[in-house]
C-alpha positions, 0 to 999 in steps of 0.5 A, spaced: 480 468 520 482 475 519 481 479 512 485 484 508 485 488 502 491 489 498 491 495 493 495 494 486 495 487 487 496 484 480 503 484 480 510 485 483 510 487 490 502 487 491 501 480 488 507 477 493 503 480 499 497 477 497 500 470 496 504 471 503 497 473 506 494 467 503 500 462 506 498 465 513 491 463 513 488 470 511 482 472 507 484 477 502 481 482 497 485 484 491 484 490 488 487 492 482 485 495 475 487 489 471 483 483 474 484 478 469 491 477 471 493 470 470 497 469 477 491 472 481 486 467 477 490 461 479 491 464 486 483 464 487 483 457 484 488 455 489 484 458 495 477 458 494 473 462 498 479 466 501 481 470 495 476 475 492 479 479 486 475 486 485 476 492 480 480 498 483 483 504 481 485 508 487 485 515 482 478 514 481 473 516 487 467 512 483 471 506 483 473 506 490 466 507 492 464 501 488 470 497 490 468 498 498 461 497 496 463 490 493 468 488 499 462 489 504 458 484 501 464 479 502 466 481 509 463 486 515 470 487 518 477 489 515 483 487 519 488 490 515 489 495 509 495 495 505 495 501 500 500 498 495 498 501 489 503 506 486 505 510 480 512 512 478 514 516 472 520 514 469 525 519 465 524 525 469 529 530 468 530 537 470 527 542 465 522 536 463 517 535 468 510 536 467 504 537 470 500 531 468 506 527 471 505 530 478 498 530 478 497 523 476 503 521 481 499 525 487 492 522 485 495 514 485 500 515 491 497 520 496 490 521 494 488 514 493 491 511 500 487 517 503 481 516 500 481 508 500 482 508 507 477 513 509 472 509 505 474 503 509 474 506 515 467 503 517 470 496 516 476 497 520 472 500 526 469 493 526 476 489 527 480 489 534 487 492 533 486 493 525 492 496 521 493 500 515 500 500 512 502 505 507 507 503 502 512 509 502 519 510 500 525 512 502 525 517 496 519 521 500 524 522 505 526 530 505 532 529 510 535 524 505 534 527 499 540 531 496 539 529 488 534 531 483 531 525 481 524 522 480 520 528 482 513 526 481 514 520 485 518 523 491 514 528 492 508 524 492 511 519 497 513 525 501 505 527 501 503 520 503 507 520 509 503 526 511 497 522 509 500 517 514 500 522 520 493 525 518 490 518 518 494 516 525 491 522 528 484 521 526 484 513 527 489 511 533 483 513 538 479 508 534 484 503 535 486 503 528 494 503 527 496 507 521 504 507 519 508 508 513 513 503 511 519 503 506 520 496 503 527 497 500 529 497 493 525 491 490 526 487 483 519 489 480 517 493 474 518 499 478 524 498 481 528 494 476 532 488 475 538 491 479 534 492 485 537 490 492 531 485 494 527 480 491 520 480 491 519 474 495 524 477 500 521 484 500 514 481 501 516 477 507 520 482 511 514 487 509 508 482 512 512 480 518 513 488 520 506 490 518 503 484 522 507 486 528 505 493 528 501 496 534 499 502 537 506 505 539 507 505 531 502 509 529 504 515 525 511 512 524 515 511 518 519 505 518 524 501 514 521 494 513 527 490 513 530 492 520 524 496 523 529 502 524 525 509 524 526 513 517 527 521 517 521 525 514 
């Protein structure tokens, strides 16, 4: 039975990704800062022994180390890591952007995925054809940017795409595929109710795209709904 880790798993897209993996017979470690989320507790009860909910703050190296140490107790290999945890600072306008918002965004959206993947490398190496999926955004595309909006988020997602390229260069020779995926505009707390895709719809498309990743996708930036290549 394959094993996955999903960060930012207590709500929105992360929670739905956990549900989709469980429905496909996977075992899942759900990492999140708020481990008492009701829906995760219900899922753990409905899937005894297959869902493990563990505290994880991807902005904290200490938390990452403790999380991976606990993960090693329940599995000796990892088939899939989904770096989903994200931070979007709303209401940013030119002239009002501050250093803390940028630093916090980079810590969660770019540094966190690199550090968590690095900490999980030993587990990933024990699986055959392991995958790392970094949940990015078209807003991190340099080529597609022509307006000043959500700069902390956009800049940190562009940095995440560089993380993907760096990790792909390092891990591809070990048989681990790393890719960035854009899930589309999703109706989450972050995306808002006017977004294009419902959470379940977006998660299904994303999981199908992730599970189809192979060595040829290493280092790519992909739209999950149709698999097209996105411009950096």
